[in-house]
C-alpha positions, 0 to 999 in steps of 0.5 A: 542174243539169248531168246528172252523175248526182245529180239523181234522188237529190237529188230523192228525198232532198229529197222524203223530208226534206220529208215528214219535216219536214211530219210533225214540225211544226205548220204547213207554213210551219214545216216549210218553214223547217226544210226550207230550212235543211237543203236550201239549203246542200246545194243550193248546195254541189252546184250549185258542185260540178256547175258545175265538173264540167260543165266536164269534161263538155263539154270539147273536149279528147279523151283520147289513146286510142292507146297510144304504146307500141304498135307 
């Protein structure tokens, strides 16, 4: 993931959700299947969003910090 400020948050959310599904399922295999149904669509959505956000992050276009109205 590009460094746009959501990596640690998503890692913590994923860890919490994985712990919960492991606690509420009979086998680890069942838990992982439940976990993936939740996390894979979210991961795909975030990856698409961050891929497009990274274009802004590494843009060579610089903002105009000079106020054209200033003397």
